[in-house]
C-alpha positions as CSV (number, residue, x, y, z in Angstrom):
1,X,-71.3,75.1,-54.3
2,X,-72.9,76.6,-51.1
3,X,-76.4,77.9,-51.2
4,X,-75.0,81.4,-50.4
5,X,-72.7,81.3,-53.5
6,X,-75.5,80.0,-55.6
7,X,-77.8,82.8,-54.6
8,X,-75.0,85.4,-55.2
9,X,-74.4,83.9,-58.7
10,X,-78.1,84.0,-59.6
11,X,-78.3,87.6,-58.4
12,X,-75.3,88.5,-60.6
13,X,-76.9,86.9,-63.6
14,X,-80.2,88.7,-63.0
15,X,-78.4,92.0,-62.5
16,X,-76.4,91.6,-65.6
17,X,-79.5,90.7,-67.6
18,X,-81.3,93.7,-66.3
19,X,-78.3,95.9,-67.0
20,X,-78.3,94.7,-70.6
21,X,-82.0,95.5,-70.9
22,X,-81.4,99.0,-69.6
23,X,-78.4,99.7,-72.0
24,X,-79.3,102.0,-74.9
25,X,-80.4,100.2,-78.0
26,X,-77.5,100.1,-80.5
27,X,-78.8,101.6,-83.8
28,X,-77.4,102.2,-87.2
29,X,-78.8,105.0,-89.3
30,X,-79.1,104.1,-93.0
31,X,-79.2,107.3,-95.1
32,X,-79.4,111.0,-94.4
33,X,-81.4,112.3,-97.4
34,X,-84.8,112.0,-95.6
35,X,-84.9,115.1,-93.4
36,X,-87.0,113.3,-90.8
37,X,-83.5,112.0,-89.8
38,X,-83.1,115.0,-87.5
39,X,-85.7,113.4,-85.3
40,X,-83.4,110.4,-84.3
41,X,-80.4,112.6,-83.5
42,X,-82.6,114.7,-81.2
43,X,-84.1,111.5,-79.7
44,X,-80.7,110.0,-78.9
45,X,-80.4,112.5,-76.1
46,X,-83.1,110.7,-74.2
47,X,-80.8,107.8,-73.5
48,X,-82.9,105.0,-74.9
49,X,-80.8,104.6,-78.1
50,X,-77.2,104.9,-79.1
51,X,-76.4,105.7,-82.7
52,X,-73.4,103.5,-83.4
53,X,-72.9,104.2,-87.1
54,X,-74.3,106.0,-90.1
55,X,-74.3,105.0,-93.7
56,X,-74.2,107.9,-96.1
57,X,-72.0,108.1,-99.3
58,X,-72.6,111.8,-99.7
59,X,-69.8,113.1,-97.5
60,X,-70.8,116.8,-97.9
61,X,-74.3,116.0,-96.6
62,X,-72.9,113.9,-93.7
63,X,-70.5,116.6,-92.7
64,X,-73.3,119.1,-92.6
65,X,-75.3,116.9,-90.3
66,X,-72.2,116.1,-88.2
67,X,-71.7,119.8,-87.6
68,X,-75.3,120.4,-86.8
69,X,-75.8,117.4,-84.4
70,X,-72.3,117.1,-83.0
71,X,-71.4,113.5,-84.1
72,X,-68.0,112.4,-85.3
73,X,-67.4,111.6,-88.9
74,X,-65.7,108.5,-87.7
75,X,-69.3,107.1,-87.3
76,X,-70.0,107.6,-91.0
77,X,-69.6,104.8,-93.5
78,X,-69.9,104.9,-97.3
79,X,-71.9,101.6,-97.4
80,X,-73.7,99.1,-95.2
81,X,-70.8,96.6,-95.5
82,X,-68.5,99.0,-93.7
83,X,-71.0,99.6,-90.9
84,X,-71.6,95.9,-90.4
85,X,-67.8,95.1,-90.2
86,X,-67.1,97.9,-87.8
87,X,-70.1,98.0,-85.5
88,X,-72.3,95.7,-83.5
89,X,-75.9,97.0,-83.9
90,X,-79.3,95.7,-82.9
91,X,-81.5,97.7,-85.2
92,X,-81.3,100.1,-88.1
93,X,-83.5,103.0,-89.1
94,X,-84.0,103.9,-92.8
95,X,-83.7,107.5,-93.8
96,X,-83.1,107.2,-97.5
97,X,-85.5,106.9,-100.4
98,X,-88.7,104.8,-100.0
99,X,-87.4,102.6,-102.8
100,X,-84.3,101.8,-100.6
101,X,-86.5,100.3,-97.8
102,X,-86.4,96.9,-99.5
103,X,-82.7,96.8,-99.8
104,X,-82.3,97.8,-96.1
105,X,-84.5,94.8,-95.1
106,X,-82.7,92.5,-97.5
107,X,-79.4,93.4,-96.0
108,X,-80.2,93.4,-92.3
109,X,-83.1,91.0,-91.8
110,X,-80.9,87.9,-92.5
111,X,-78.5,89.1,-89.8
112,X,-81.3,89.3,-87.2
113,X,-81.2,93.0,-87.1
114,X,-84.5,94.8,-86.6
115,X,-85.6,97.6,-88.9
116,X,-87.7,100.8,-88.6
117,X,-88.5,102.7,-91.8
118,X,-90.1,106.1,-92.3
119,X,-93.6,106.1,-93.8
120,X,-94.8,104.6,-96.0
121,X,-93.5,101.0,-95.5
122,X,-92.4,100.5,-99.1
123,X,-92.4,102.1,-102.6
124,X,-94.9,99.5,-103.8
125,X,-97.0,96.5,-102.7
126,X,-94.6,94.2,-104.5
127,X,-91.7,95.6,-102.4
128,X,-93.8,95.4,-99.2
129,X,-94.5,91.7,-99.7
130,X,-90.9,90.9,-100.1
131,X,-90.1,92.9,-96.9
132,X,-92.8,91.1,-95.0
133,X,-91.6,87.7,-96.1
134,X,-88.0,88.6,-95.0
135,X,-89.1,89.9,-91.6
136,X,-91.1,86.8,-90.9
137,X,-88.5,84.4,-92.1
138,X,-85.8,86.0,-90.0
139,X,-88.0,86.8,-87.0
140,X,-87.3,90.5,-86.9
141,X,-89.4,93.5,-86.0
142,X,-90.2,95.7,-89.0
143,X,-91.9,98.9,-87.9
144,X,-93.1,102.0,-89.8
145,X,-92.8,105.4,-88.3
146,X,-95.5,108.1,-88.8
147,X,-95.4,111.5,-87.1
148,X,-99.1,111.1,-86.3
149,X,-98.5,107.9,-84.3
150,X,-97.1,110.1,-81.5
151,X,-100.0,112.6,-81.4
152,X,-101.8,112.3,-78.0
153,X,-105.0,113.6,-79.7
154,X,-105.2,110.6,-82.0
155,X,-104.9,108.1,-79.1
156,X,-107.4,110.0,-77.1
157,X,-109.8,110.0,-80.1
158,X,-109.3,106.2,-80.4
159,X,-110.1,105.8,-76.7
160,X,-113.3,107.8,-77.1
161,X,-114.7,106.1,-80.2
162,X,-113.6,102.6,-79.3
163,X,-114.1,102.4,-75.6
164,X,-116.9,104.8,-74.9
165,X,-120.5,104.9,-76.2
166,X,-120.8,108.7,-76.2
167,X,-120.0,109.1,-79.9
168,X,-121.4,105.8,-81.0
169,X,-120.3,103.4,-83.7
170,X,-118.0,104.8,-86.4
171,X,-119.7,105.8,-89.7
172,X,-117.2,108.2,-91.3
173,X,-113.5,109.0,-91.0
174,X,-112.0,112.1,-92.7
175,X,-108.2,112.5,-92.6
176,X,-106.4,115.5,-94.0
177,X,-102.7,115.6,-94.4
178,X,-100.1,117.7,-96.2
179,X,-98.6,121.1,-96.8
180,X,-98.1,123.7,-99.6
181,X,-95.7,121.4,-101.4
182,X,-92.1,120.1,-101.0
183,X,-90.5,122.9,-103.1
184,X,-92.6,125.7,-101.6
185,X,-91.7,124.7,-98.0
186,X,-88.1,124.7,-99.0
187,X,-86.9,121.1,-98.3
188,X,-83.2,120.5,-99.0
189,X,-82.2,119.4,-102.5
190,X,-81.2,115.8,-101.5
191,X,-84.7,115.2,-100.2
192,X,-86.5,117.0,-103.0
193,X,-84.7,115.0,-105.7
194,X,-86.3,111.7,-104.7
195,X,-89.5,112.9,-103.0
196,X,-90.8,114.1,-106.4
197,X,-89.6,111.0,-108.3
198,X,-92.3,108.4,-108.9
199,X,-89.7,105.6,-109.1
200,X,-88.1,106.5,-105.7
201,X,-91.2,107.6,-103.8
202,X,-93.9,105.6,-105.5
203,X,-95.9,108.7,-106.3
204,X,-96.4,112.2,-105.1
205,X,-98.9,113.4,-102.5
206,X,-101.0,110.2,-102.9
207,X,-98.2,108.1,-101.3
208,X,-96.4,110.8,-99.2
209,X,-99.6,111.8,-97.4
210,X,-102.2,109.3,-98.4
211,X,-100.4,106.7,-96.2
212,X,-101.2,108.7,-93.0
213,X,-105.0,108.3,-93.4
214,X,-104.7,104.7,-94.5
215,X,-102.7,103.9,-91.4
216,X,-105.2,105.7,-89.1
217,X,-108.3,104.2,-90.7
218,X,-106.8,100.7,-90.6
219,X,-106.2,101.2,-86.8
220,X,-109.6,102.6,-86.2
221,X,-111.3,99.8,-88.2
222,X,-109.5,97.1,-86.2
223,X,-107.4,95.9,-89.1
224,X,-110.4,95.4,-91.5
225,X,-109.6,96.0,-95.1
226,X,-111.9,98.3,-97.0
227,X,-114.1,96.5,-99.6
228,X,-113.0,98.9,-102.3
229,X,-110.8,101.9,-102.9
230,X,-111.6,104.9,-105.2
231,X,-109.2,107.7,-105.9
232,X,-108.6,110.7,-108.0
233,X,-105.3,112.6,-108.4
234,X,-104.5,116.0,-109.8
235,X,-101.4,118.0,-110.7
236,X,-102.0,121.6,-109.6
237,X,-98.3,122.6,-109.5
238,X,-96.9,121.2,-112.7
239,X,-94.0,123.6,-112.5
240,X,-92.9,122.2,-109.1
241,X,-94.0,118.6,-109.4
242,X,-93.7,117.7,-113.1
243,X,-93.5,113.9,-112.6
244,X,-96.0,113.2,-109.9
245,X,-99.4,114.1,-108.6
246,X,-99.7,116.7,-105.9
247,X,-103.4,116.4,-105.0
248,X,-105.2,113.1,-104.1
249,X,-108.5,112.1,-102.7
250,X,-109.0,108.5,-101.6
251,X,-112.3,107.0,-100.6
252,X,-112.3,103.7,-98.6
253,X,-115.6,101.8,-98.6
254,X,-116.2,99.5,-95.6
255,X,-119.2,97.4,-94.7
256,X,-120.6,100.0,-92.3
257,X,-118.4,103.0,-92.7
258,X,-116.5,105.1,-95.2
259,X,-113.1,106.9,-94.9
260,X,-112.1,109.9,-97.0
261,X,-108.4,110.6,-97.1
262,X,-107.3,114.0,-98.4
263,X,-103.6,114.1,-99.3
264,X,-102.3,117.3,-100.7
265,X,-99.2,119.4,-101.5
266,X,-101.6,122.3,-102.1
267,X,-102.8,123.2,-98.6
268,X,-102.0,126.9,-97.8
269,X,-100.9,125.7,-94.3
270,X,-99.5,122.4,-93.1
271,X,-102.0,120.1,-91.5
272,X,-102.4,116.6,-90.0
273,X,-105.9,116.4,-88.7
274,X,-108.7,113.9,-88.4
275,X,-112.5,113.8,-87.9
276,X,-114.3,110.6,-86.7
277,X,-118.1,110.6,-87.0
278,X,-120.2,108.3,-85.0
279,X,-123.9,107.7,-84.7
280,X,-124.3,110.3,-82.0
281,X,-121.3,112.7,-82.3
282,X,-118.0,113.5,-83.7
283,X,-114.4,113.7,-82.5
284,X,-112.1,116.3,-84.0
285,X,-108.3,115.6,-83.7
286,X,-107.3,119.1,-84.8
287,X,-103.6,118.7,-84.4
288,X,-101.1,117.1,-82.0
289,X,-102.6,118.6,-78.8
290,X,-106.1,120.0,-79.5
291,X,-109.1,117.7,-79.4
292,X,-112.8,118.5,-79.6
293,X,-115.8,116.2,-79.0
294,X,-119.3,117.3,-80.2
295,X,-122.4,115.4,-79.2
296,X,-125.6,116.0,-81.3
297,X,-128.5,117.7,-79.7
298,X,-131.5,118.0,-82.0
299,X,-131.1,118.7,-85.8
300,X,-128.1,121.1,-85.9
301,X,-127.2,121.9,-82.4
302,X,-124.6,120.2,-80.2
303,X,-122.7,120.3,-76.9
304,X,-118.9,120.6,-77.3
305,X,-116.0,119.6,-75.0
306,X,-112.5,120.8,-75.8
307,X,-109.3,119.3,-74.5
308,X,-105.6,120.5,-74.6
309,X,-103.6,117.3,-74.2
310,X,-100.0,116.7,-72.9
311,X,-97.5,114.4,-74.7
312,X,-97.9,110.7,-74.1
313,X,-95.8,109.2,-71.4
314,X,-92.4,107.8,-72.4
315,X,-91.6,105.6,-74.3
316,X,-95.0,106.0,-76.1
317,X,-94.1,109.6,-77.2
318,X,-91.1,108.9,-79.4
319,X,-90.6,106.4,-82.3
320,X,-87.0,105.4,-81.3
321,X,-87.7,105.0,-77.6
322,X,-90.7,102.9,-78.7
323,X,-88.5,100.8,-81.0
324,X,-86.2,100.1,-78.1
325,X,-89.1,99.1,-75.9
326,X,-90.5,96.7,-78.6
327,X,-87.1,95.0,-79.1
328,X,-86.5,94.8,-75.4
329,X,-89.9,93.1,-75.0
330,X,-91.1,96.0,-72.8
331,X,-93.8,96.9,-75.3
332,X,-96.0,94.4,-77.0
333,X,-97.4,95.5,-80.4
334,X,-101.0,94.8,-80.9
335,X,-101.8,93.2,-84.3
336,X,-102.9,96.4,-86.0
337,X,-100.9,99.0,-84.0
338,X,-100.1,102.1,-86.0
339,X,-96.4,101.0,-86.2
340,X,-97.0,97.3,-86.9
341,X,-96.2,95.3,-90.0
342,X,-99.8,94.0,-90.2
343,X,-101.3,97.5,-90.3
344,X,-98.8,98.7,-92.8
345,X,-99.3,95.8,-95.2
346,X,-102.9,96.9,-95.4
347,X,-101.8,100.5,-95.9
348,X,-99.7,99.3,-98.9
349,X,-102.7,97.4,-100.3
350,X,-104.8,100.6,-100.0
351,X,-102.1,102.8,-101.6
352,X,-101.6,100.3,-104.4
353,X,-105.3,100.2,-105.1
354,X,-105.5,104.0,-104.9
355,X,-102.8,104.5,-107.5
356,X,-104.5,101.9,-109.8
357,X,-107.9,103.6,-109.3
358,X,-106.6,107.1,-110.1
359,X,-104.8,105.8,-113.3
360,X,-107.7,103.7,-114.5
361,X,-110.5,106.0,-113.5
362,X,-112.5,103.3,-111.7
363,X,-113.1,101.8,-108.3
364,X,-110.7,98.9,-107.3
365,X,-112.1,96.1,-105.2
366,X,-109.7,94.6,-102.6
367,X,-109.4,90.8,-102.2
368,X,-110.2,89.7,-98.7
């Protein structure tokens, strides 16, 4: 073979490899009962992913979504077996009950298919450990998606407290998440049926919204586990949430800091905000775009800087573009990244301890 032909051959191989890297990630959507699923249909338009198939036995629900998002019912399968036989996929996203997350990993991990689930990672710590073992055994990515992961304010807050000395070392984190309650905000019946079921969701507000704060605190504390977890729960809307809590306060005790997580289905307005207190100041991540930094001056006075932030650059602004980047080795997950398995295993330990603490009425010490 001439050198010229050899060079042409190498260029073709390289071009084909690069072309494969740039092709949309082939994704299967498992379940439609979690209304966060609208997110992935909107995200597909970006071109980073291609939804190859959908598993949803409820044909009426699938037809409703097909009409809304313009996909063919030919893509919809009654079960995972039908999807696997008909389509070649590289990853799946789970949009069913939290209890179903384990079965999704059990089905797809042995086939080398990567998985992204909606928060929290699992319905229980027992399920989470089985999922972790499967992901490691079969060398797949197992990511967890939180809305707050894509907030530019949270990442700017992290930069300020971790890479700047202005605010000083972290001493207290307060995270507030929730809304007025699933029934009050009018979620669809398919979602409501399992979101307020302790077997299918693992709890009420304590799991649905407590996971956000646990995720952010673990990230901010560099993957350190709290020494102990103390939690209380309440049921302020018995008529709407008869089987689960709708109010939870979780306190995480670290060596040199505390975190207070306020998870509620009783806020009059929806909220996902965070305060990070250092030795010299405080960062307020008020919502997705608004950030404030206060630096202490004297006893009760301060200087304040406010910021209005833009969305993060692609693919760091979208969970499914991010998933494609991770699988394509274009993004390297740090050990305690918000989406990472390592972070979310600690989240599950915290939630497990919080549920125990609330039931037993005492502080639960975590094993290191």
